[in-house]
Structure formats: C-alpha cells, structure tokens
C-alpha positions as CSV (number, residue, x, y, z in Angstrom):
1,M,10.8,31.6,-34.9
2,Q,11.0,35.3,-33.9
3,I,9.6,36.5,-30.6
4,P,8.6,40.1,-30.8
5,F,10.2,42.6,-28.3
6,S,7.6,43.8,-25.9
7,P,8.8,46.9,-24.1
8,P,7.4,47.4,-20.5
9,Q,4.5,49.8,-20.1
10,I,5.5,52.3,-17.3
11,S,3.0,55.0,-16.4
12,E,4.1,58.6,-15.7
13,D,2.7,58.1,-12.1
14,A,5.1,55.1,-11.6
15,I,8.0,57.0,-13.0
16,E,7.2,60.0,-10.6
17,S,6.9,57.7,-7.6
18,V,10.3,56.1,-8.4
19,V,11.9,59.5,-8.8
20,E,10.3,60.8,-5.5
21,T,11.6,57.7,-3.7
22,L,15.1,58.1,-5.1
23,R,15.1,61.8,-4.1
24,N,13.9,61.3,-0.5
25,G,16.7,59.0,0.4
26,W,14.5,56.0,1.4
27,I,15.4,53.4,-1.1
28,T,15.1,50.0,0.8
29,T,13.1,51.1,3.8
30,G,11.0,54.0,4.8
31,P,7.5,55.4,4.0
32,K,7.1,53.7,0.6
33,A,8.0,50.3,1.9
34,K,5.8,50.7,5.0
35,Q,2.9,51.8,2.8
36,F,3.4,48.8,0.6
37,E,3.5,46.4,3.6
38,E,0.3,48.0,4.9
39,N,-1.4,47.7,1.5
40,L,-0.4,44.1,1.1
41,T,-1.4,43.2,4.6
42,S,-4.9,44.7,4.0
43,Y,-5.2,43.0,0.6
44,M,-4.1,39.6,2.0
45,G,-6.1,39.9,5.2
46,T,-3.1,38.9,7.3
47,E,-1.8,40.2,10.6
48,G,1.2,41.8,9.1
49,T,3.7,41.8,6.2
50,V,7.4,42.2,6.0
51,C,9.3,43.3,2.9
52,M,12.4,41.5,2.2
53,N,15.3,42.5,0.0
54,S,15.2,39.3,-2.2
55,A,13.4,36.1,-2.7
56,T,16.6,34.4,-1.4
57,A,16.2,36.2,2.0
58,A,12.5,35.3,2.0
59,L,13.2,31.6,1.4
60,E,15.9,31.5,4.1
61,M,13.5,33.2,6.6
62,T,10.8,30.8,5.7
63,L,13.1,27.8,6.5
64,R,14.1,29.3,9.8
65,L,10.6,30.1,10.7
66,L,9.7,26.5,10.0
67,G,12.5,25.3,12.3
68,I,14.5,23.7,9.5
69,G,18.1,23.3,10.3
70,P,20.9,20.8,11.1
71,G,19.6,17.2,10.8
72,D,16.8,18.1,8.4
73,E,16.7,17.3,4.7
74,V,15.1,19.6,2.2
75,I,14.2,18.5,-1.3
76,T,14.6,20.9,-4.2
77,S,14.9,20.7,-7.9
78,A,18.3,20.1,-9.4
79,Y,17.5,22.3,-12.3
80,T,16.8,25.6,-10.7
81,Y,18.3,28.9,-9.6
82,T,21.1,28.5,-7.1
83,A,19.2,30.2,-4.2
84,S,16.8,27.3,-4.1
85,A,19.7,25.2,-2.8
86,S,21.9,27.7,-1.1
87,V,19.3,28.8,1.5
88,I,19.0,25.1,2.6
89,D,22.8,25.2,3.2
90,H,22.5,28.5,5.0
91,V,20.3,27.0,7.6
92,G,22.5,23.9,8.0
93,A,20.1,21.4,6.5
94,K,21.0,18.7,3.9
95,I,20.3,19.6,0.3
96,V,18.5,16.8,-1.6
97,L,18.5,17.5,-5.3
98,V,15.8,15.7,-7.4
99,D,15.2,15.6,-11.2
100,T,11.6,16.8,-11.7
101,Q,9.2,15.2,-14.0
102,K,5.5,14.8,-14.4
103,N,3.9,13.0,-11.5
104,L,7.1,12.7,-9.6
105,W,5.2,13.6,-6.5
106,K,3.5,10.2,-6.6
107,W,6.8,8.5,-6.5
108,I,8.0,10.7,-3.6
109,M,4.9,9.9,-1.6
110,N,5.3,6.2,-2.1
111,N,8.9,5.9,-1.3
C-alpha cells in the first residue's frame, strides 16, 4: 500500500509572519508569544496562559503544580515517547510502566 505524500499548506501570511519574527530577534519569547498567549487565554476563557518550549516542559510543570514528587507513583504507558516517563523521574516520583490495552482502566480501577 502506498500512502501519498501530502505537502503542508503554508500561506504567504504565515511565511511573512515567520520571517518577521526571525528578523526581529524574538524567537522564543517576545511580542508574538505574548500575543499568542493572550489569544489562547481569550479563546479558552481562562485567567492566563503560559507558552512552554516543549511538551516535556509542560508535562513536568503539570506534575510539579499537582504536587507530584518523591513518594508518589505515576502510571504511564510502556510504549510511548521517553518524555512520558522522564518527567516523572525529573520530579522524583516513581515511574510505573503499564502495557495498555482496551478496557485496561477497568482492571486498574478494580485493583
């Protein structure tokens, strides 16, 4: 079976926005990131939004905000990207790997 190649559709406006951002020196922070945070906050109806540099950083921040740390156990899939487990280690919690399957949540809830 052949899966056809599907090139991304990138508008001229998007290209111009990226070029403008690269030229103004604000790549990871600055006015574009602030505007994105404000737009996302408005869209989500939340009190605020913070851009993170990666999903890994966001996962670690989430665990820390939830108070997860030494003495806690966090369950994650054994078949996943490494960040799913590494962030658990970063906060000092115990990584519990599980093999996922249909309806596994029922077994977890009963044991």
